[in-house]
C-alpha positions as CSV (number, residue, x, y, z in Angstrom):
1,M,164.0,79.9,247.2
2,K,161.6,82.8,247.9
3,I,159.5,83.3,244.7
4,V,157.1,86.2,244.3
5,V,154.3,85.4,241.7
6,V,152.5,88.5,240.5
7,G,149.3,87.4,239.0
8,G,149.4,84.4,241.4
9,T,145.6,84.4,241.8
10,G,144.8,84.1,238.1
11,T,144.4,80.9,236.0
12,I,148.0,80.5,235.1
13,G,149.3,82.0,238.3
14,R,147.5,79.6,240.6
15,L,148.9,76.7,238.6
16,V,152.4,78.1,238.9
17,V,152.0,78.7,242.7
18,T,150.8,75.2,243.2
19,T,153.7,73.7,241.1
20,L,156.4,75.6,243.0
21,R,155.0,75.7,246.5
22,A,156.0,72.1,247.1
23,R,159.7,73.1,246.7
24,H,159.9,76.8,247.5
25,E,158.4,79.6,249.6
26,T,155.9,81.2,247.3
27,V,154.2,84.6,247.6
28,A,151.0,84.9,245.6
29,V,150.2,88.5,244.6
30,G,147.0,89.6,243.0
31,N,145.2,92.8,242.1
32,T,142.6,92.4,244.8
33,S,143.4,89.1,246.5
34,G,146.4,86.9,247.4
35,D,149.1,87.2,250.1
36,H,149.7,90.8,248.8
37,Q,148.1,93.1,246.3
38,V,149.6,95.3,243.6
39,D,148.5,97.5,240.7
40,V,151.2,96.9,238.1
41,K,150.3,100.1,236.3
42,D,151.5,102.1,239.3
43,G,155.2,102.2,240.1
44,D,154.5,103.3,243.6
45,S,152.3,100.3,244.1
46,I,155.1,98.0,242.9
47,R,157.6,99.6,245.2
48,Q,155.2,99.2,248.1
49,L,154.7,95.5,247.2
50,F,158.5,94.9,247.3
51,K,158.8,96.7,250.6
52,Q,156.2,94.2,252.0
53,T,157.7,91.1,250.4
54,G,161.3,92.0,251.1
55,R,164.2,90.4,249.1
56,F,163.3,87.5,246.8
57,D,165.1,85.0,244.7
58,A,162.7,84.9,241.8
59,L,159.9,87.0,240.5
60,I,157.3,85.5,238.1
61,S,154.7,87.7,236.5
62,T,151.6,86.2,234.9
63,A,149.8,89.5,235.2
64,G,148.6,92.0,232.6
65,K,145.7,93.1,230.6
66,A,145.4,94.2,227.0
67,Y,142.5,95.2,224.7
68,F,140.9,92.6,222.5
69,G,138.8,94.0,219.7
70,A,138.4,94.8,216.0
71,F,141.4,96.5,214.4
72,A,139.0,98.9,212.5
73,E,137.8,100.3,215.8
74,L,141.2,100.7,217.5
75,T,142.3,104.1,218.8
76,E,145.3,105.0,220.9
77,R,143.1,104.7,224.0
78,E,142.6,100.9,223.4
79,V,146.2,100.3,222.5
80,A,147.4,102.1,225.6
81,I,145.5,99.6,227.9
82,G,148.0,96.9,227.0
83,L,151.0,99.2,226.8
84,N,150.4,100.5,230.3
85,D,149.3,97.3,231.9
86,K,150.7,94.0,230.4
87,L,153.8,95.6,228.8
88,M,155.0,98.4,231.1
89,G,153.5,96.7,234.2
90,Q,155.8,93.7,233.7
91,V,158.8,95.8,232.5
92,N,158.5,97.9,235.7
93,L,158.3,94.8,237.9
94,V,161.8,94.1,236.5
95,L,163.2,97.7,236.6
96,I,162.0,98.2,240.2
97,G,162.6,94.6,241.2
98,R,166.3,94.9,240.5
99,D,166.7,96.6,243.8
100,Y,165.0,93.7,245.7
101,I,166.2,90.6,243.9
102,S,168.9,88.4,245.4
103,D,172.2,87.6,243.7
104,N,171.7,84.9,241.1
105,G,168.0,85.6,241.0
106,S,165.6,85.5,238.0
107,F,162.7,87.3,236.5
108,T,160.1,85.4,234.4
109,L,157.5,87.4,232.4
110,T,154.5,86.3,230.4
111,S,153.9,87.1,226.7
112,G,151.8,84.8,224.6
113,I,151.1,82.9,221.3
114,L,149.6,85.9,219.5
115,S,153.0,87.4,218.9
116,Y,153.7,84.4,216.6
117,D,150.2,83.3,215.6
118,P,147.8,86.3,215.5
119,V,144.0,86.0,215.5
120,P,141.3,88.5,214.5
121,H,140.8,91.2,217.1
122,G,144.2,90.4,218.7
123,A,146.4,93.2,217.3
124,C,147.0,94.8,220.7
125,L,147.9,91.5,222.4
126,S,150.3,90.7,219.5
127,L,151.9,94.1,219.8
128,V,152.4,93.7,223.6
129,N,153.5,90.1,223.5
130,G,156.1,90.8,220.8
131,A,157.5,93.7,222.7
132,L,157.8,91.6,225.9
133,D,159.7,88.9,224.0
134,A,162.1,91.5,222.6
135,F,162.6,93.1,226.0
136,V,163.5,89.8,227.6
137,R,166.1,89.0,224.9
138,A,167.7,92.5,225.1
139,A,167.6,92.8,228.9
140,A,169.3,89.5,229.4
141,I,172.6,90.7,227.8
142,E,172.7,93.7,230.2
143,L,171.6,92.4,233.5
144,P,174.3,92.2,236.2
145,P,176.3,88.9,236.2
146,G,174.2,86.1,237.8
147,L,170.8,87.6,237.2
148,R,168.6,86.0,234.6
149,I,165.4,86.9,232.7
150,N,163.1,84.8,230.5
151,A,159.5,84.8,229.3
152,V,156.9,82.1,228.9
153,S,154.8,82.4,225.8
154,P,151.7,80.1,226.3
155,G,149.1,79.1,223.9
156,L,145.4,78.8,224.9
157,L,145.1,76.8,228.0
158,D,142.8,73.8,228.3
159,E,141.5,75.5,231.4
160,S,140.5,78.7,229.5
161,A,139.1,77.1,226.3
162,H,135.5,77.2,227.5
163,A,135.7,81.0,227.9
164,L,138.1,82.0,225.1
165,G,138.2,79.1,222.6
166,G,135.9,81.0,220.2
167,C,138.5,83.8,219.9
168,F,141.2,81.3,218.8
169,P,139.8,79.5,215.7
170,G,141.8,76.3,214.9
171,H,144.2,76.7,217.8
172,E,145.0,73.6,219.8
173,T,144.9,74.1,223.5
174,V,147.7,73.2,225.9
175,P,147.4,71.7,229.4
176,G,147.9,74.2,232.1
177,Q,150.4,72.0,233.9
178,R,152.7,72.1,230.8
179,V,152.6,75.9,231.0
180,A,153.3,75.9,234.7
181,N,156.3,73.6,234.2
182,A,157.8,76.2,231.8
183,Y,157.8,78.8,234.7
184,A,159.5,76.2,236.9
185,K,162.1,75.6,234.2
186,S,162.8,79.3,234.0
187,V,163.2,79.7,237.7
188,E,165.0,76.5,238.6
189,G,167.2,76.2,235.5
190,R,170.0,78.4,234.3
191,L,168.8,79.7,231.0
192,T,168.5,83.4,230.3
193,G,167.2,85.5,227.5
194,Q,164.8,82.8,226.4
195,V,161.2,82.8,225.4
196,F,159.7,79.4,226.3
197,K,157.0,78.7,223.7
198,I,154.3,76.4,225.0
199,F,151.9,76.0,222.1
């Protein structure tokens, strides 16, 4: 299979690319590095990416940013960061990607634990992650026959604990390879409309 991994130069994305590269042709896409670059906030940038990659069998997105900060200080500006980037960026990868995905292909998006297990300062991420999970479940029942869509909802990775552990009090970390394996399950299996929770 030809698999495009948007966010393929980040912590999770690199693990996913390494896991799948042994069995498939993988294309690592980053914001400023990788085999190709894309700004997921820009529909024209996404279209240009897919013109460069050509048709693909699976698209994985581990990309997207959202604001992390105190609820008392939130304004619509901070909320819009995650809505425009992590949420609509991934949604638009699917909407635009429909024209480039092969028959029986799959989309796999990334949400996260905060939609189920919120932490202080994480309201924006909880909002975006919950919306992504709902989008995947709803889109799955309307995709053309043969196409699939899932999400992976990871907890805090072992590999990220040194930088982010203080923001997730009491959360147990998960090995990055367990998370990468969930993306492989989504791509190589036949399930659709699922949110694979790796906590």
